[in-house]
N, C-alpha and C positions, 0 to 999 in steps of 0.2 A: 564657661563660668560667666556669671553676670557681673556687671559693674566694673569691668577691668580697664576700660579705655574711655576716654572722654567722648568719643563719637557715639557711644551707647546712649548718651543723653537724648539724642533725637529719635531714638526708637520709641521713647515715651510720647512722641508726637502722635503715634498711632492711637493713643487713647482719646485724642480729640479730633481724629481725622474726619473730615467732611469736605465735600466740594467747596472750593473757595468761590465767593461771589463778590462783586464790587460793592463797596459801601453805598448806601443810599436807600431811598424809600422803596417799598414793595409795591405791588399792583393794588388797585382799588379793591377792597374786600366786598363781598356780597352784603346786601342790606342786613341780613340776619346775623352774619358774623360781626358786622359793624356795631350792631346793638350790643353784642357781648363785649366787644372791645371797649366801648364807652362805659359799660357797667363795671368792667374790671378796673379801668382807669379811675373810676369814681371811688373805688375802695382803696386807693393808694395810701400808704402810710410811710412817711419818711423815716429812715433809720436814725436812732439817736447816735451822737458822736461820743467816742470814748477817747479821753486824753491819755496819751502814752508819755510818761515823764522822760525828761532828758537823762541820758546816762549810757553806759556801755552795756552790751549784751553779747552773748555767744552766738556767732554766725557760722554756719557751715558745719563740717564734720571732721573728726580725726580719722586718719587713714587706718583701716583695719584690713589686714590681709589674710588672717587665719580663721575667719568665720564668714565665708562668702554669702551665706543665707541669713545671717543675723540681722536684726532690724537696726542695730547701731552701725552696721557696716555701710559705708557710703554707697549710694545708688550708682554713682559714677564719679569720675574725677572732677566734674564741674562744681561740686560742692566742697572741694578742697582748695586750700587748707582751712582748718578751723581757726578762727581769730576773734578777738574782742574788738567790737566796733562801737564807736560813739555815734549816737543820734540825738539831735536836738529834740525838744518837745514837739509833738505833733498830735493831730487828732485823726482818728480813723473810724469809719462807720462800724457800728456794732454788728450790723447785718449786711449781707449781700444786698445789692440793689434789687428790689422786687420787680416782678413782672408788672404789677399795678403801677409802680412808679415810672417804669420805662414807657408803658403805653400812655400814661398821662403826659409825659415829656413829648412823645411823638404827636399827640393830639394838639398840644400847645403850638407845635410847629407845622401843623396841618400836613404831617407826613404819615404814610401808611407803614405798618410793621413789615419787616422782610417777609418774602413769600414763604420761606421755611417755617417761620414762626406762625404765620397765619394758618398754614396747613396743620401744624401741630395743635394749635388751640382749637380749631374746628374739629379735628379728629378726637381729641380727648373729651370735648363737650358732647359730641354726637354719638361716639362709640363707647366711651368709658364713663359718661355721665358725671364728669368732673365739674363742680360748680364754679361760678364766677368768683365766689368768696375764696375758694381754695386756690384758684389760679392767681388771684391778686397777691397771694403770699408766697407763690413760687418765686425762685430767683429768676431774674431776666436771663435769657439765653438766646442763642443765635445772634450775638452781638459782636461786631468786629471791634478790634482795638480802637480804631478811629472813632467809632460811635460811642464806645465806653468813655473814651477821653472827652468827647464832646459833651456827653451827659454831665460828667463831673464838672467840667468847666462852666456849664450853664448854672450850676449850683454854687459857684464860687469856690469849687474844690478842684481836685486833680486825682489822678490815679496814684496810689501809694508807690513809692520806690520799692524795689525788691527787698532791700534791707529793712525798710519800714514794715513791709508785709511780714517778713520773717520774725522780727521782734514782737509784733503784735500777736503772732501765732504761737510763739514758743516761750515768751517771757524772757527776763534778763539772764536766766541761768541755762537756757538752751534745752527746753523740754524736747523729748523725742517726738511726741505728739502734743497737740494743744493742751490736752488734759493731763499729761504726764508721761510715764513710761509704759503703762499698761496697754495691751493690744486693743485695737478698735473693736467696738461692739455695736450692735444695732441701736443701742441707746445713746451712743456717743457720736455716731457719724452715719451718714447715708452713703454707702459704698458697696462695691461688689455686686451690684444689681445687673440684671440682664433682661432684655426684652427682644424677642425675635424681630420685631419691627422697629427697633431702636427708639421706642417711645420712652422718654426720660421718666425715671422713677424718683421723684423729688420730694423734699421736705420743705415745710414753711421756713422762711429765712430766719425767723426768731424761735425756732424749735430746738429740741435736743439740748437742753441746758447742761446735761452731764458731759457734753463734749466741748464746753466753752474753754477758751484759752485762759491763761493766768490773768488777763485783763478783762475777762468777762465777754469776749467776742465770740459770736456764733459762727459755726461752719467754716472754720479755717482748715478743716480737713473734710473732704467729701462734699456732697450735694452738687455744686458746680465748682470746677477749678476757676481761677480768677486771673484776669489780665492785671499786670502791674505796669508801671511807667517805663521800666528799663528796656533797652535792647538786650537781648540775650548774648552774653559773652561766655564762650567755652572756658576761657582761662581767666576771666575777670577777677576771680577771688585771689589770684596770684599777684595782682598788682593794684587792687582796689585801694583807695585812700582809707585811712582808719577813722575818718570823721565824715558823716553824712554822704556815703557813697551813692552816686546817682546813676551808675551803670555806664557802659561804653558810649562813646559819642555817636556811633552809628552801628548798623547791623542789618541782618536780613530778617531776623525773627524778634518778636517781642516776648518777654518772659511771661510764663504762666505758672501759677503756684497753687498748691493745695489739694490736687486730686479731685475726682468727681464721683457722681453716683454710680458709675460703672468701673471705677478704679480698683485695682488690687491694693492690698495694705501698704506695699512699699511706696506707692505714690502719695499716701497720706502723711508720710513723715514730714515734719516741719522744715527739714533741710533739703528735701528732694526738689530738684529744679527741672524745669522744662521750658519749651518755647514753641511758638507758632507764628506763621505769617500774619502780619497785622490786619489783613483783609479776610482772614479766616472766619467762617461762621460755624458754630458747632452746638449741638445739644448738650455738650458737657462743659461749656465755658461761659462764665458770667463775670461779674466784677463787683467791687465796692470802691468807695471814694475815700480820700484822705485830704487833710488840710494842715498847713503850717500856721501857727498863730499869726506870724507875719511872713507872708509868702515871699517878700523880697529878700528875706534872710535865708531862704532855702536855696540849695544848689539849683542851678538852671535845669529845667526839665529837658530830657533828651527826647525830642519829638521825631 
């Protein structure tokens, strides 16, 4: 039976599995690829910020033992117990950070994209005829947690805490999915895709309005899963503070939320939790940024 023990949570790491590489710049691209990278970066559009009002929201899930395959049943014990948590006002990006934005960020720092990303971009341009305009609106991917955090910091922001991500995804009353209780569809989320060569099948970061969260935020389920600030704690929900939880002080894995383009439905639930090593690169993980109105009033980030 699924979802019965806490350690099952890390089986979901399989959905983002890819060889780990150290953070840093990739190799110098060919001149032809470099021209495309510049063109994609020139099309970058920053995401608008959405203000999430202060207040309590429903975090986690109630234990259900008599319906092991029901969508309301906990994926595993890491999302237990369900509780009402207070968060101060914060802002979060309406969209995932786009590939155009990330390439522009790297260009400003005279850094090359990671080799995995270069190979992907060159492949989809030359084999699948994907345009620079389309690529500019893809979510950033093959980004480590450290790189995602660095991008947000450069914009005067940070990665959202896991609790902030969950509130933004499900609203104050604890939606099962960002859009409500109905099962995912192709109009609501990019999920359940497969490609024999692991080429990501992605949607534009500002697409699929039917899948928006109660706060109007795109792709909190599917497309790419998202790094958040917290270390992943197996039992953190059992002792987390009831106000502005910021995650454990340390850990081995960083939390990842939201499911991706290749995820099954269970990973798209707003309460489902996962984690990955912070130096992991994957075609299924991206990120978005958040900001407190006064950062000094926010709990200390767990780096």
